[in-house]
C-alpha positions in Angstrom: -20.3 32.3 -88.0 -19.1 29.2 -89.9 -21.0 27.9 -92.9 -20.7 24.5 -94.6 -20.6 24.1 -98.4 -22.3 20.7 -98.4 -21.6 20.1 -102.1 -17.8 20.5 -101.5 -17.5 18.6 -98.2 -16.3 15.0 -98.4 -17.2 14.3 -94.8 -13.6 13.4 -93.7 -14.3 14.6 -90.1 -11.1 16.7 -89.8 -13.1 19.7 -88.7 -14.9 17.6 -86.1 -11.7 16.6 -84.4 -10.3 20.1 -84.0 -13.5 21.8 -82.7 -12.8 22.8 -79.1 -16.5 23.1 -78.1 -17.9 20.0 -80.0 -20.1 22.2 -82.2 -19.7 20.1 -85.3 -21.5 16.9 -85.9 -21.1 14.5 -88.8 -24.3 12.6 -89.6 -23.9 10.2 -92.6 -23.7 12.7 -95.5 -24.4 15.9 -93.7 -22.1 18.1 -91.6 -23.9 20.2 -89.0 -22.5 23.1 -87.1 -24.4 24.1 -84.0 -24.3 27.9 -84.2 -25.2 28.3 -80.5 -22.1 26.3 -79.4 -19.7 27.6 -82.1 -17.3 30.2 -80.7 -16.0 31.3 -84.2 -12.5 30.2 -83.5 -12.1 29.2 -87.2 -10.0 26.2 -86.4 -12.3 24.1 -88.6 -12.1 26.5 -91.5 -8.3 26.5 -91.3 -7.9 22.7 -91.3 -10.5 21.8 -93.9 -8.5 20.3 -96.8 -11.3 21.1 -99.3 -12.2 24.5 -98.1 -15.7 23.3 -97.5 -16.1 25.6 -94.5 -16.1 29.3 -94.5 -16.3 32.0 -91.9 -19.0 34.6 -92.4 -19.8 37.8 -90.6 
């Protein structure tokens, strides 16, 4: 499961572009991860330049 640290995210959209299942949506100043679509590949966590995303168990 991937969680967003909203206070760290600068909404650059890098994570959105690498998600293979389109589970991440950027709405103005909020990043939303659809946990039902997310396959926990962690690509978004790896590419986030600010470490605003983290994988949890």
